[in-house]
C-alpha positions as CSV (number, residue, x, y, z in Angstrom):
1,M,0.0,0.0,0.1
2,T,1.4,3.4,-0.9
3,A,2.0,6.0,1.8
4,W,-0.8,8.2,0.4
5,L,-3.3,5.5,0.1
6,S,-2.4,4.5,3.7
7,L,-3.0,8.2,4.8
8,L,-6.3,8.3,2.9
9,T,-7.3,5.0,4.8
10,A,-6.4,6.5,8.1
11,I,-8.5,9.5,7.4
12,V,-11.6,7.6,6.3
13,L,-11.1,5.4,9.7
14,E,-10.8,8.6,11.6
15,V,-13.9,10.2,10.2
16,I,-15.9,7.1,10.9
17,G,-14.6,7.0,14.4
18,T,-15.5,10.6,15.1
19,S,-19.0,10.0,13.6
20,L,-19.5,7.1,16.0
21,L,-18.1,9.2,18.9
22,K,-20.9,11.8,18.3
23,E,-23.6,9.0,17.9
24,S,-22.4,7.4,21.3
25,S,-23.8,10.4,23.0
26,D,-20.8,10.9,25.5
27,F,-20.5,7.1,25.7
28,E,-24.2,6.6,27.0
29,K,-24.1,4.1,24.2
30,P,-21.0,2.3,25.2
31,M,-20.8,-0.3,22.3
32,I,-20.8,2.6,19.9
33,G,-18.3,4.4,22.0
34,L,-16.0,1.2,22.0
35,A,-16.4,0.9,18.2
36,A,-15.3,4.6,17.8
37,I,-12.2,3.8,19.9
38,G,-11.7,0.9,17.6
39,F,-11.9,2.9,14.4
40,Y,-9.5,5.6,15.9
41,T,-7.1,2.9,16.7
42,A,-7.2,1.5,13.1
43,S,-6.8,5.0,11.9
44,L,-3.4,5.3,13.8
45,V,-2.4,1.7,12.5
46,F,-2.7,3.1,8.8
47,L,-1.3,6.5,9.7
48,A,1.9,5.0,11.0
49,P,3.2,3.5,7.7
50,A,2.3,6.8,6.0
51,L,4.7,8.5,8.2
52,K,7.7,6.5,6.8
53,A,7.4,8.3,3.5
54,I,5.5,11.6,4.1
55,P,7.0,14.0,6.5
56,V,5.2,13.9,9.9
57,G,4.0,17.5,9.9
58,I,2.7,17.2,6.3
59,A,0.9,13.8,7.0
60,Y,-0.6,15.1,10.2
61,A,-1.8,18.3,8.6
62,I,-3.4,16.5,5.9
63,W,-4.9,13.8,8.1
64,A,-6.4,16.5,10.4
65,G,-7.4,18.9,7.7
66,V,-9.2,16.5,5.4
67,G,-10.8,14.8,8.4
68,I,-12.0,18.2,9.5
69,V,-13.7,18.8,6.1
70,A,-15.1,15.2,6.0
71,V,-16.5,15.3,9.5
72,T,-18.1,18.8,8.7
73,L,-19.9,17.1,5.7
74,V,-20.9,14.1,7.8
75,G,-22.3,16.7,10.4
76,L,-24.1,18.4,7.7
77,V,-25.7,15.2,6.2
78,A,-26.1,12.8,9.0
79,F,-26.7,15.0,12.0
80,N,-28.3,17.9,10.3
81,Q,-25.7,20.3,11.7
82,R,-25.5,23.9,10.1
83,L,-22.7,26.3,10.3
84,E,-22.4,29.9,9.4
85,L,-21.2,30.9,6.0
86,T,-17.9,32.2,7.4
87,Q,-17.3,28.9,9.2
88,Y,-17.8,27.0,5.9
89,I,-15.4,29.4,4.2
90,F,-12.6,28.8,6.8
91,I,-13.2,25.0,6.7
92,G,-12.7,25.4,2.8
93,L,-9.5,27.2,3.4
94,I,-8.3,24.2,5.6
95,L,-9.2,22.0,2.5
96,V,-7.2,24.2,0.2
97,G,-4.2,24.0,2.4
98,A,-4.3,20.1,2.6
99,I,-4.6,20.1,-1.3
100,G,-1.7,22.5,-1.4
101,L,0.4,20.3,0.9
102,R,-0.3,17.2,-1.2
103,L,0.6,18.9,-4.4
104,T,3.8,20.0,-3.2
105,T,4.9,17.0,-1.3
106,E,6.7,13.8,-2.7
107,G,6.2,10.4,-1.2
């Protein structure tokens, strides 16, 4: 698996974990909370090999940035959460930064 595919997998798993954490209602639904922990753990398992080829600061910025954008979309679709226009703009800037980092990083 390439480093970038490993990083993408880590991002997807982290987004699922965060979505499950929201669904667990502060661990009032413990099985869902445990599933969230499992997805977070799996995310780190896939993040680790990506760090062999991608500088840690770049990998983490992309992991966190794309995760933020994806979780925002999940919140919008699955949890009917709405943000202010300015908040969407700033989250969009995070995505632009993540894309810029990917385009300027070898690995």
